N, C-alpha and C positions, 0 to 999 in steps of 0.2 A: 504493500499500500504506500502511495506517495505521500510524504508528510506535508502537512498544511504549511503554506509559506505566505498567506496574504491575511489582511485584516486581524493580525495578531493583537493589536491593541485596541480594536474596535469591539464595543460591548452591544451595539445595537444599530439597526438600519430601520428607522420608523418611517411610515408612510408620510410624504409630504405632497399636498395638493398641488397640481400643475398651476402655472400662471392662469391659464384658461379658466379653471375651475374657481380660483379666487376672484377673477374679474367677472365671473358670472354672479358670484355672491355679492360683489360690490361693484356694479357696472359704472361705467363712465357715463355721466349724464350730459346733456347738451350745455347746461350751465357751467359745469366744470371744464368741459372741453374748450368752451369759449374763453374762460379764464387762462387756461393753460397756454392756448394758441396766442392770446393777446399778450400774455406775459412774456413768451419766447420771442414774439415778433418785436416787442418793445425793447427787450434786452439786446437783441441783435442790431436794432437801430441805434441804440446808444453806443455800442461797440463800433459801429460803422460811422459814428458821428452824425447821424441823421436826426437824432433826439438829443438835445444838449443837456438833459438832466443827469445827475449821477444816480447810481443804484445804491439803495440802502437795504442790505440783507440783515434783517433784525428779528430776534426771537430766542427762545430758550436754548441753552446749551444742547439740551436733549429733551425729547418729549417722553415723560414717564406717566402722566395722568391726563388722558384725553379730555376730561371735563375742564380742568384748569387750562389745558392747552387751547381748548376752543373758546373758552372765556377770554384768554389772551388774544386770540385770533380775531374775535369780535371787536375788542378794543382797538387792536392794530388797524383794522379795516377802516374804522372811523378816523384814526389819525392819518392813515394813508390817503384817504380822500381829502382830508384837510390840507395836506402838503403837496398833493399830486401835481401842482403847477410847476413845482421846483424839484421834488424828489420822486424817484420811482421806488416804491417800497415793495419789497418781496420778503415773505415770512420765512425765517429759518425754521425748518422742520427736519430735525436730525434724529434718526432711529437707531443708527449704528455707531457704537462708540469703540474706536481702537483703544487697545490696552498695552501698556508697556510690559506688564506682567500678568496681573489677574484683576478682576473686578466686574462690575455689572457691564455687560456688552450692549445694553439698549433694549428699546421696547420690542423690537421684532424678535431678538434672540431670547429674551426673558421677560415676557409682558407682565407677569405677576410679581417680579422681582423676589423670587423665593427660590431660585435655582432649579426650577422645574423645567426650564427651557422648552416651553411649548411654542416652538418656532411656527408651527402651522397655525396657531391662534394669533401669534404676534403679526405674522404677514398679513392676515385678514384685517386685524385690528388697525395695523399701520395704514393699509390702503383705505380703510374706512375714514381714519382721521384725515388723510389728505383730501378724500372726496368731500368731507365736511368743510374743510378750510377753503378749497377751491370753490365750492358751492356759494361761499360768501363774496366771491369775486376777488379773493386774495391770491395772488400766485405764490407758489411754494418753492423753496430752495432746500437741497439736502446734500449730504456727503455720500458719494457712492464708495462703499467699502467692500461689501460682498459682490462679486461679479455676477451672481445669478439674480440678486434682488431687483435690479432695473427691469427685468422681464415682468415682475409682479406689479410693480407700481410707477415705473418710469413715464407712463402716459399721463401722470398727474403732477409731474415736476417741470418747472420752468428754467431753474438753474441749478447746476450741480458743481460741488467742489471735490477735488481730489486732495486729500489730506497730506500734511507734511511728511508723514511716515510712509505714504504710499505713491508719492509723485514720481519716484524713480522706479516703481514697479512696472515690469513689462505688462503684467496681467492688467493693471489699472489704465495703462496707456492705451491698450488694446480695446479695453471696455469703452473709455472715453471716446475713442474714434468712431464708435457706433451710437453713442447717446444723441438723443434728439434735442438737447439743450446746449446752450453755451456752458463752457467748462472753465472753472478757475483752478489752476494748479498752484498749490501753496509752496512757498519756498522751504527748503529743508530745515529741520529742527535746529540745525547749527547756524541758520540764516543764509546758507549758500542759495544761489539762484540757478545753478547748473541743472539740478533735477527738474525744477519747474519749466525751464526753457526747453530743455531736451524733451520733456513730456508734451509740451505744446506742439513742438515739431513733429514728434512720433505720432501723436494723436491726429494730426492734420492728414496723415497718410492713410490709404487703405490697409486693412489688416484681415486676416483669417484666423480664427481661434476656436477652441472648443466651449461650448455653452449648452443651454437648453432651449428648446423651442417653446411655443405657446402651449402645447400639449404635454410639456414636461420631458420630452424625449432628448437624448443626447443629439447635439447638432453642431455643425460646423457654421459659425457665424462669420459672415463676410461683410465688411464695412466699406463705406466710400471715403471715410475720414471726416473729422470734425473741423470745420473752418473757423470756429469761434472759441478757441482756447485763448486763455489770458493768465496773467500772473496775479496771485494773491500774496501780498506781503503780510506775514504774520509775526515777524520777529524771529530771533534766533538766540544767539549768545547775547545779543543786545537788541533793543528795539530797531526797526528799519522803516519808520513811517516818516521820518524827517526828510527835509528837502534834499539833502546830499544823497541819502539812500535812494529816494525816489529818482533823482537824476541819473544815478549809477544804474538803476534798473532800466530806465528809458534807454540808456546807451547800450546795454547789453541786449535788449530786445531788438533795437535797430540794427545792431551788429549781426544779430541772427536772422535779419530780414523779417522780423515779426512786427505787427502792429503794436505800438506802445500803449497798450491797455493795462492798466493797473488798478486792482482793488486793494484797499488797505483794511486789514482786520484790525479793529481797535482793541481786540481781547488778546488772549494768549500771551506771548512774549512780548508783544507791543505794549501791554499794560502790566507786565509782571504778574499776570493772573490776578491782579488786584481790580476788582470791578469799579471801584471808585475812581480809578484812573481812566476809564474808557471815555468819559466826557471830555477830558483834557486831550486825549489822543484825537478824538473826533473833531474837537475845535481846531486843533493844529492843522488837520488835514483839510478841513472846510476853509481855513485861511489860505492854505496853499491854492486852493481852486480859486478862491476870491482874488488872489494875487496874480493870477494868470496861468496856473498849472493846467494843462489840457489833456495830460496823460492819465490822470487819477479819474477813473470812470465809475468808481463806487466805493463804499465802505460796509464793514460788517460790524455788528454789535450784538453781544450776547445780553439778553434782556428778559425778564419774566415778571410776574405780578409782584412778587416779593424779593427783596434784595439778598444777596448771599447765595449759600447752598446749605445742604444738610446731608448728613449720612442717612443711609437707608436703615430704618429700624427694624428690628424683628417683628413687631407689631405694626403692620402697615397703616393702621388707623391713627397712628401717632405722626404720620408725615404731615408737615406743614403745607398747607394748600398754596400752590403757586410759587413754590420755591424749588430751585434746581437741586437735583441729586448728583449732578456731575459738576462741571465748573461753575463758579460763582458768577451771578449776573447782577446788573443793575435792576432797580425796581421799576414799576410802571411809571410812576411820577417822573423819575429821572429820564426815562425813555421819551416820554412826552416832551419834556423840556429840551433834550438833546436834538430831537427832530425839528421842533418848532424853531429853535435858535439857528439850527443849520438852514432852514427855509429862509429865515429872515436875513441871514448873511448872504445866501446865494441867490435870492430871488432877482436882484438886479443883474447878476452875472448871467443867469439863465436867460433873462429877457433880452440881454445885450447879444448873446449868442443866437438867439432866435432872429433878432433884427439883422445881425450879420449874415446869417444864413439866407434870409429873405432877399437881402441886398445882393449877395452873390448870385442867387438864382435869377434875380431880375436883371442883373448886369450881363 
């Protein structure tokens, strides 16, 4: 008898519903489809300099409570409408959390936060949450971590990030080449730009790789390439949102023959993971745009209803409502102030850009 040589460390192979099954349970509605399409078109227009507004990707570090998450989304929709003449607001909806060692991996992987890992439930619950958010008319952004997940809910996403830990991953570059959204590649955790720039270049080309089909069968996925890759500066060994760092990033992008499109992450290493510093970072970036910078096309902010973060208690009923269980966030009042002040400072700039565009068109 031939000795067993595979799956020696695998203890189970549980059934996972196909993307088609999950989509049948949570179908794409006309309202959500309109939100997604309009969001993607607006973002590509911003990257193409057809829309002069900057993007604001704002929301919780991660979704863990869909009730609080939707409460936040309703608030954000009202704020987004109020600043829409100057800012393009997209809600941050992150379900997958990369871990250096161990820890909660996110709403899809462990929706009950009890190490039961009901991924089959988490995928449907995550899709339902995105359907609810986009039904409000609010476009959604996420981080693509698992290469299979986009088949389940990619039709509800308008902007995608590739994280600092995965920007240099061939798997994620291949996946990005097939995504239907603009894709922001974050700089490396050490602050280097090479992984992000090489990721943009790689994802812009066609790829063929293993994946799954709508029906859950193994498939060779063939892509045409994604033309809307851009850099997200999130800091590294030091912050990199300052004028000098932005200028060096512009030069590196132009040297690589890429469009100088830069989004600044106001959290993570750019704020030293101190949420109270995010408003200072955003204000600095907004002032760079006011003073004439045209390469900064957007900003990211980690924000929730309550400030800070909390550990996951054994008794889930003890969770504080609207408070992050991953990175610390600014609270809702601070979020409102940040976006309203950004609008106030940038409104004349955006209006001037519109007039200049009209003048160029008529000339």
